[in-house]
C-alpha positions in Angstrom: -76.3 17.4 -26.8 -78.0 15.6 -23.9 -76.1 13.9 -21.2 -78.1 10.7 -21.5 -77.1 10.0 -25.1 -73.4 10.7 -24.6 -72.3 7.3 -23.2 -74.0 5.6 -26.2 -72.0 7.8 -28.6 -68.8 7.2 -26.7 -69.5 3.4 -26.8 -70.2 3.6 -30.5 -67.0 5.5 -31.1 -65.0 3.0 -29.1 -66.6 0.0 -30.9 -65.8 1.7 -34.2 -62.2 2.1 -33.2 -62.0 -1.5 -32.1 -63.5 -2.6 -35.4 -60.8 -0.6 -37.2 -58.0 -2.0 -35.0 -59.1 -5.6 -35.1 -57.6 -6.4 -38.7 -54.3 -4.9 -37.7 -54.2 -7.0 -34.5 -55.0 -10.1 -36.6 -52.2 -9.1 -39.1 -49.7 -8.7 -36.2 -50.7 -12.1 -34.8 -50.2 -13.7 -38.2 -46.8 -11.9 -38.6 -45.7 -13.1 -35.1 -46.7 -16.7 -36.0 -44.9 -16.6 -39.3 -41.7 -15.2 -37.7 -41.7 -17.8 -35.0 -42.2 -20.5 -37.7 -39.2 -19.1 -39.6 -37.1 -19.0 -36.4 -38.0 -22.6 -35.7 -37.1 -23.6 -39.3 -33.8 -21.7 -39.3 -32.7 -22.9 -35.8 -31.2 -26.2 -37.1 -29.3 -24.4 -39.8 -27.9 -22.0 -37.2 -26.8 -24.9 -35.1 -25.2 -26.6 -38.1 -23.3 -23.5 -39.0 -22.1 -23.0 -35.4 -20.9 -26.7 -35.5 -19.1 -26.1 -38.8 -17.4 -23.0 -37.4 -16.3 -24.8 -34.3 -14.9 -27.7 -36.3 -13.0 -25.4 -38.7 -11.6 -23.6 -35.7 -10.5 -26.9 -34.2 -8.8 -27.8 -37.4 -7.2 -24.4 -37.9 -5.8 -24.1 -34.3 
């Protein structure tokens, strides 16, 4: 193997790895966006349940 063609092979290998990794990166971004959306949706329910627990504790004590 010649020394001159080695950087091209390394660059091709790195670009192939990047092409393989890119869908996984997109999937993780999608998963993070969905989880943050679920957290934003469930936050009012959590606040309501905490309020309910606080009210029941006030009435019990």
